[in-house]
N, C-alpha and C positions, 0 to 999 in steps of 0.2 A: 523425655528421652535423656536429658542431662542427668536426671535423678537416677535413671536405670544404670547409666554409666558410672556414676559415683558409687552406687550400691555394688556394682560388679567390681570396681576398683577396691573398695573397702573389703569386700569378701575375699578377693585375691590376695591382698596384703595380709589379711588375718590368717589365711591358710599358709602363706609363705612364712610369716613370722612364727606361727605355731610349730612348724616343722623344725625351727632352729632352737626351740626351747630346751631340748634334751631331756634328761631325767629330772623329774620334779622332786624326787626323794634323794637327798645326798647320801653317799655311802660313808659309813664310819671308817675312819682310818685307825689301824692298830696304834695303841699308845707307843710313843717313841721309847726306845731303850728296852722294850720287852721282847725277848726272843719268841719266835713262832714255835709252837709245839710240833716237833717232828716225830717223836717217839709215839708208839701206840700205847695207850694206857690200858693195862690189863683190867678185865672185869673185876669188880669187887664181889667177894663171896656173899651170896644171899641165902645159901643153904646151911643146914646144920646136920651133918652126919660125920661119921668117924674118919672119913677121908679128907674132908675140907681142911685146908691149912697144912696138910702133910705133903712131903715130897714124893716123887714117883717110887722111890725105894720102899716106902711103906706099903703101897699097893702091890708092888712086885713081891714083897715078903709075905703078904696075905694070900695072894692069888696065884703066884707063879708067873710063868711066861704069858704075856698078853697075846690075844688073838691078832690085834693090830697095834702098832706103835707108829703114829703118824705125826710128822711135824706140820703144823698149820700156821704159817706166818710166824708170829712171835711166840706161839703156843705149841703145846704138844698134847696129843690125845692118845690115851691107852684104852684099849677095849678088851674086856674080859668077858668070856661067855661060858655058859653051862646049860644044862637041860632046863633049868628053871627060868633063867633070865640072861640078858646081855647088859653089861655095865660099861658106860663110857665115862672116863675121868679126864677132865680138861685141866691142864697145868699152864700157869703163866707166872713169870717172875714179878714180884711186887715192886721191884725197882731194878734198874739196870745193874747188872753184875751180881744180882742175888740169885739163889736157887729158885727154880720154878716150883710153885706150890699148887695143890689142887684148889681150884676156885669154883668148879661146877661138876656135878655128877648127874648123869641121866641113866635111868634104868627102864628096860622094856622087856616084854615077854618075847620068846622066839617068833611069835606071830605078829609082833610089832605094836602091841598095846602097851600103854604106860604101865610101869610096875613101881612098886614101893622101893625106894632106894635102900633104906636100912635092911629090909627083908632080902633084897637081892644081894647085898653085901654078905649077909649071914649065909645065904644059900650057896654063894660061890666060895665061901671059906671052908665049907664041909668037904 
């Protein structure tokens, strides 16, 4: 009976102390003196077509008035459409205070299937 009481006491203390342990993995603190990033970093271009790296005026000069001109957070999207395809061009400033440049271009058919971007650019230029 005494042994059962000791076992119960040890088990109770173990559970009680285990609840006080807190997180076992320490959280890393940011290095002192380094500011936190507050600005949104624009995406880096991963495509290669005639619009990438150009400002919006280049697309406007090629295609005319866009179907849509939408501000999206720190970016801008211009959408151009024709009978062959729909083209979305996304613009972000490479750094604060700089002009926004095209960083990504999507093309699709009017039915919604993916389309070839350079072919769509050529089709919309005509």
